[in-house]
Steps between C-alpha positions, in 0.01 A plus 500: 500500500738261692798622293432858568454450864823322507679773309379811695497489885206750495285222350620225743217263591264654227245271377147528329181290468343371180151386412457448128259305279441424142151420351518263215135415385327365805829430679670731751860437581615660833850563632560642841756591757442710809188661651343681206194311400263381214139449571233350287154649527234278341137617562471572872804280604863619542801263513847584585707316233833559647645433850699765677869413563520664839581428856151546618352271247739223604407564870128468395552189311681346805199611727712740707289798413150533361414648164351797679815546695713487178325805363638723773809318604810731529706263262238466230734662246793279568539293184618135492553523119577796262662562170861624537581377846699207384622290211252209553138582479180277522220657293145366546321433186144378431246463228131597538207481262325836422143577406347793332427771747779401732700783654858484611639734762874526513612716787782583738475479879451866520141410410446185694642637816217749511201352289348165578422227247123566538572869406702406194215265400251790533688740301647265242151391421359853443462607128699398199791744491793335646709816539213657707489185731874509545489869576219467751709222684808710507308816633341295772849381625629858471203652681588260791850650522683268263869582510628192326490458119142449397486334160185344364429359150160353415442297194157393384492173287271514190446246234 
């Protein structure tokens, strides 16, 4: 990404986000850069496993804006880390323990800018078909006028 942007002026400043995970038995290894997200849905609880690398997240951590203000802040899409924007990159990585029935939701900010965590929890907890759950979430964002890339993957953990 970085090399392409350096070689071709039309791609100057190009970058992208990455939220990836690998399940190995009961272990989940997560790698993350940017503002795409990975959520863990367990029963009736939802936990954001990744932390956004964005200007508004930094402002919220510093107490300069509230979490609610960060959801509608005009600079909410300004990233502080992304793939392809430089030669040095810090990638967040974590390990989590999985349980049977857990659901992972991997998504872009095209979803999370328009759909709340509570709505993600409600739809990711419905039924057993991960493709249907992902589709319902994407449709919800698009029905609210989503113009950004809306990508959603739902994974259900079984034995």
